[in-house]
NUKE-897359 format. One line per field, with one value per residue (C-alpha): residue in one letter; z negated, y, x. Coordinates in nm, 4 decimals. Each point is the difference from the previous one (the first is absolute). Layout:
<sites>
type: A;...
zz: Z;...
yy: Y;...
xx: X;...
</sites>
This chain:
<sites>
type: M;V;D;V;S;L;S;G;S;V;T;V;H;A;G;S;S;G;S;A;S;S;S;V;G;A;G;G;S;Q;D;R;G;T;G;T;T;S;A;D;V;S;Y;S;L;L;T;G;T;P;A;Q;N;L;L;G;N;A;N;V;L;A;F;L;H;T;I;T;K;A;E;G;G;S;Y;Y;A;T;N;S;G;G;Y;T;S;D;L;S;H;F;P;L;T;S;D;A;A;G;A;Y;Q;I;E;A;T;T;Y;A;Q;L;S;A;Q;L;G;L;H;D;W;S;M;H;T;Q;D;L;M;G;V;I;N;L;Y;Q;T;G;A;V;A;A;L;E;K;G;N;L;A;L;A;I;A;D;A;A;H;Q;W;A;A;I;P;K;G;S;G;V;N;N;H;S;D;M;T;Y;S;K;G;V;H;A;G;Q;L;Q;P;S;M;D;Y;T;A;L;V;N;Y;Y;H;S;Q;G;G;T;D;I;N;H
zz: -15.5753;-0.2251;-0.3030;-0.2324;-0.2867;-0.1709;-0.1969;0.2694;0.0334;0.3031;0.1269;0.3058;0.1748;0.3478;0.3289;-0.0134;0.2619;0.0485;0.1411;-0.0302;0.3177;-0.0769;0.2148;-0.0419;0.0879;-0.0570;0.2625;0.1675;0.0053;-0.1771;-0.0805;-0.4623;-0.0342;0.3356;-0.0338;-0.0672;-0.3438;-0.0287;-0.3638;-0.1540;-0.2755;-0.2672;-0.3026;-0.3204;-0.1426;-0.3128;0.2007;0.1952;0.3180;0.2312;0.1698;0.3655;-0.1542;-0.0828;0.3475;0.1004;-0.2661;0.2626;-0.2644;-0.1267;0.4172;0.0638;-0.2539;0.0986;0.3774;-0.1888;-0.1578;0.3783;0.0773;-0.2644;0.0018;0.3856;0.1783;0.1116;-0.1319;0.1991;-0.1348;-0.2063;-0.2990;0.2618;0.1909;0.2936;0.0592;0.0146;0.2691;-0.2340;-0.2332;-0.1099;-0.2888;-0.2110;0.1897;-0.1531;0.0246;-0.1206;-0.3883;0.0944;0.3255;0.0992;0.0464;-0.3929;-0.0135;-0.2630;-0.1952;0.1157;-0.3898;0.0103;0.2992;-0.1801;-0.3137;0.1570;0.3221;-0.2717;-0.1724;0.2464;0.2745;0.2476;0.1765;0.3148;0.0870;0.1807;-0.0312;-0.2093;-0.2574;-0.0083;-0.0389;-0.3350;-0.1637;0.0800;-0.1755;-0.2740;-0.0355;0.0281;-0.2549;-0.2425;0.0005;-0.1295;0.3068;0.1637;-0.3225;0.0407;0.3949;-0.1062;-0.1917;0.3164;-0.2415;0.3093;-0.2562;-0.2725;0.2538;0.1450;-0.3168;-0.0409;0.3148;-0.0156;-0.2836;0.2861;0.3546;-0.0309;0.3203;-0.1936;-0.1536;-0.4022;0.0276;0.2287;0.0549;-0.2055;0.1800;-0.0894;-0.1001;0.1670;-0.0705;0.1797;0.3328;0.2174;-0.0458;0.3398;0.3799;0.1832;-0.2601;-0.2848;-0.2485;0.1298;-0.2842;0.0628;-0.0207;-0.0935;0.1964;-0.0266;-0.2461;0.2239;0.2897;-0.1523;-0.1680;0.3281;0.1870;-0.2433;0.0607;0.3885;-0.0793;-0.1824;-0.3277;-0.3010;-0.2687;-0.2464;-0.0870;0.3935
yy: 25.0317;-0.2103;0.1747;-0.1646;0.0958;-0.0255;-0.2453;-0.2375;0.0658;0.0524;0.1383;0.0122;0.2902;-0.1031;0.1856;0.2081;-0.0549;0.2456;0.0480;0.1669;0.0427;0.0395;-0.0909;-0.3040;0.1585;-0.3762;-0.1259;0.2529;0.1967;-0.1894;0.1099;-0.0942;-0.0573;-0.1947;-0.4075;-0.2693;0.1209;0.1965;0.0888;0.3799;-0.1135;0.2449;-0.1252;0.1984;0.1572;0.1356;0.3325;-0.0573;-0.0409;-0.2165;-0.2476;0.0558;0.3719;-0.0393;-0.0984;0.3587;0.1273;0.1276;-0.1297;-0.3994;-0.0301;0.0960;-0.2437;-0.2662;0.0628;-0.0355;-0.3157;-0.1201;0.0839;-0.1540;-0.3422;-0.1030;0.3166;-0.1847;-0.1394;-0.2563;-0.1460;-0.2939;-0.0811;-0.2930;0.2580;-0.0716;0.2075;-0.1067;0.1176;-0.0150;0.2341;-0.1861;-0.1556;-0.0159;-0.2004;-0.3291;-0.1428;0.3138;0.0770;0.3936;0.1906;0.3115;0.3899;-0.0495;-0.3855;-0.0490;-0.3402;-0.2210;-0.0280;0.3365;-0.0073;-0.2209;0.2174;0.2800;-0.1627;-0.1800;0.3421;0.1991;-0.2063;0.0605;-0.3308;0.1416;0.0862;0.2910;0.3339;0.1171;-0.2077;-0.0358;0.3950;-0.0266;-0.3199;0.1696;0.3606;-0.1624;-0.2072;0.3079;0.1564;-0.2904;0.0576;0.3606;0.1443;0.1670;0.2088;0.0997;0.0519;0.2700;0.2114;-0.0379;-0.2181;-0.2576;-0.1236;-0.0722;-0.2264;-0.1491;-0.1203;-0.1323;-0.1684;-0.1776;-0.2051;-0.1134;-0.0131;-0.1512;0.2070;0.3316;0.0262;0.0984;0.2960;0.1940;-0.3233;-0.2519;-0.2959;-0.1122;-0.3940;-0.0408;-0.4200;-0.0464;-0.2139;-0.0757;-0.3072;-0.0501;0.0257;0.1763;0.1029;-0.2328;-0.0141;0.3493;0.2850;0.2655;0.3245;0.3383;0.3284;0.2005;0.2563;0.3369;-0.1638;-0.0652;0.3684;0.0936;-0.1893;0.1037;0.3941;-0.0831;-0.1076;0.3090;-0.1132;0.2362;0.0461;0.2520;-0.1150;0.0739
xx: 12.3431;0.2487;0.0678;0.2934;0.0744;0.3307;-0.0853;-0.1312;-0.3968;-0.1771;-0.2642;-0.1153;-0.2026;-0.1851;0.0390;0.2851;0.2662;0.3338;0.3661;0.2896;0.2612;0.4000;0.2778;0.2732;0.3171;0.1521;-0.1726;-0.1630;-0.3085;-0.2957;-0.3579;0.0466;-0.4241;-0.0912;-0.0416;-0.2920;-0.1019;-0.2953;0.0417;0.0415;0.2723;-0.0169;0.2643;-0.0533;0.3256;0.0723;-0.0221;-0.3071;0.1644;-0.1258;0.2719;-0.1375;0.0141;0.3811;0.0928;-0.0445;0.2391;0.2720;0.2970;-0.1760;-0.0426;0.3371;0.1100;-0.2287;0.1609;0.3525;-0.0896;-0.1134;0.3461;0.1964;-0.2177;0.0197;-0.2430;-0.3071;-0.3386;0.0151;0.3558;0.0384;0.2626;0.1053;0.1513;-0.2587;-0.3234;-0.3778;-0.2551;-0.2628;-0.1064;-0.3553;0.1542;0.3243;0.2800;-0.0566;0.3320;0.1601;0.0948;-0.0489;-0.0438;-0.0802;0.0802;0.0584;0.1164;-0.2838;0.0623;-0.3225;-0.0538;-0.0566;-0.2154;-0.2643;-0.0200;-0.0765;-0.2469;-0.1766;-0.0287;-0.0683;-0.2285;0.2782;0.1055;0.1490;0.3699;-0.1214;0.2500;-0.2757;-0.0388;0.3838;0.0583;-0.2484;0.1712;0.3204;-0.0603;-0.1906;0.3739;0.1321;-0.2143;0.0304;0.4021;-0.0454;0.1572;-0.3535;0.0380;0.3849;-0.0730;-0.3002;0.2169;0.2460;0.3376;0.0619;0.3134;-0.2021;-0.2658;0.3117;0.0947;-0.3890;-0.1048;0.3525;-0.1352;-0.2993;0.1940;0.3030;0.1493;-0.0372;0.3288;-0.0003;0.1621;0.3152;0.2986;-0.2586;-0.1071;-0.2956;-0.0485;0.3362;-0.0718;-0.2900;0.0234;-0.2656;-0.1967;-0.0772;-0.0255;0.3028;0.1993;-0.0766;0.2752;0.1416;0.0110;-0.2610;0.1639;-0.1953;-0.0133;0.2911;-0.0953;0.1530;-0.2420;-0.2887;-0.0043;0.0519;-0.2612;-0.2665;0.0759;-0.0326;-0.3386;-0.1594;0.1228;0.0996;0.2236;0.0592;0.3574;0.1014
</sites>
């Protein structure tokens, strides 16, 4: 097991493994937790909750599904508008990739901290939920406050709107690939909320 504290320190425990299953509504049923990694990563949060356990929280999982939908809907996607068939490593020609469009620099940092050097679905899920936690959105989701979670997550993901009727990074363009030079749109706010609910998420304001 690899325990990573919020300060970035790492403790390695030998001989543990694990997985977490779910389905991804954006791109059909997939198994979160399968992949090439043998590590069971425990990210030591302020609440003491491991990252893998957060994948079992219905609201957190529904929001991860929603990010996947907003960002393109595939573990195999790259930000160049293409796809990779090889999940053994981060796509070498992409600035960001995967279900959560994790940036190459973020992957390099988390990969070094966690000791995970593949690009499996399980690794993407762990890195995705860590990113989500760092925005503050996990705390909001645990309280069922979807509006706050969306606002928090918008700081990390350009495809998440800042609020109802408010686009995110309206001046941001794709840097390469078939969409190069085009503005990157945010998901419609109402569509995002509806999709989150369709994935089993709850909201105290709904």
